[in-house]
N, C-alpha and C positions, 0 to 999 in steps of 0.2 A: 504494500500500500504506500502510496506517495506521502512524503512528509507533510505536505500541505493538507492532504485529506486527514491524516492523523491529527494534525493541529486543529482542523475544523471540528472533527468529532470530539476531541478533548474540550474544545471551547463550548460545544453544544452541551456536553455532559456537565460542564461547570455551571452553565445556565440552569440546567435541570436541577442540579444540587442546590443552587441558590433558591430556586422556586420551592423545593422541598423545605429548606430551612425557613423560608417565609411562611409556608403553610403550617409548619410545626408550631410557630408562635401563637397560632389561633386555636390549637387543640385545647379544649376545656374539659372534655369528658362528657359533654352533653350536646347532643345534636350535631356532631362533628362530621357526619357522613358526607355533607356537602363539600367539605375540604378534599376528601378523597376523589369525589366525582369531578370537581373543578380541576384538580391536578391531572387526572386522567384525561380530561378534555383538552388541557393544555398540551399534553404529550401527543394526543391524537391529531390536534389541529396544527401544531407548530413543528413538532419534532419528526413525527412519522413521515409527513410529506417531503421534508428536506432530506431525510435519510433515503427515502424511496427514490428521489431524484438522483442522489449520488449512486445508487445501485443501477438505475435505468441508464445512466450515462457512463456506466462501467468504471466508476472511480473506486467502488467497493464491490465485492462479490456477495452472493446470497448469504453465505456463512458469516461473513463480516457484518453484514446488515443485521442478522439475527443476534449475533453476539453483542453488538452495540445497543440494539433495542432492549435486550435483556438487562444490560447495565443501567439503562434509563428506567426501566420498569422496576428495578431493584430499589430505586429511590422512592417510587410510588409505594412499594411494599413496606418500606421503612416508615412511611407516613401511616399506612394502614396499621402497622404494629403499634405505633404511638397512639393512634386513635383507640385501638382496642384496649391497650393498657390503661389509658386514661379513664375508660369506662368502669374499670374494676374498683 
């Protein structure tokens, strides 16, 4: 994978991490499901299309696309865990 593509993917993941950190600030333990849904929507609206374009233009292969999206969805699952723990 080209260095510029690696940097771009790292930058995207950094943004996703910042989004997660921001959402974490709003976890209260009550009615937090909307935070998970909004974060998921951000990933689906902003990240997935960008990564799909990188794949379609042959900057990354299918496996690399899957690995990267898994890394992004890991941030989503960390938010899910925080929401679930706050409910206890």
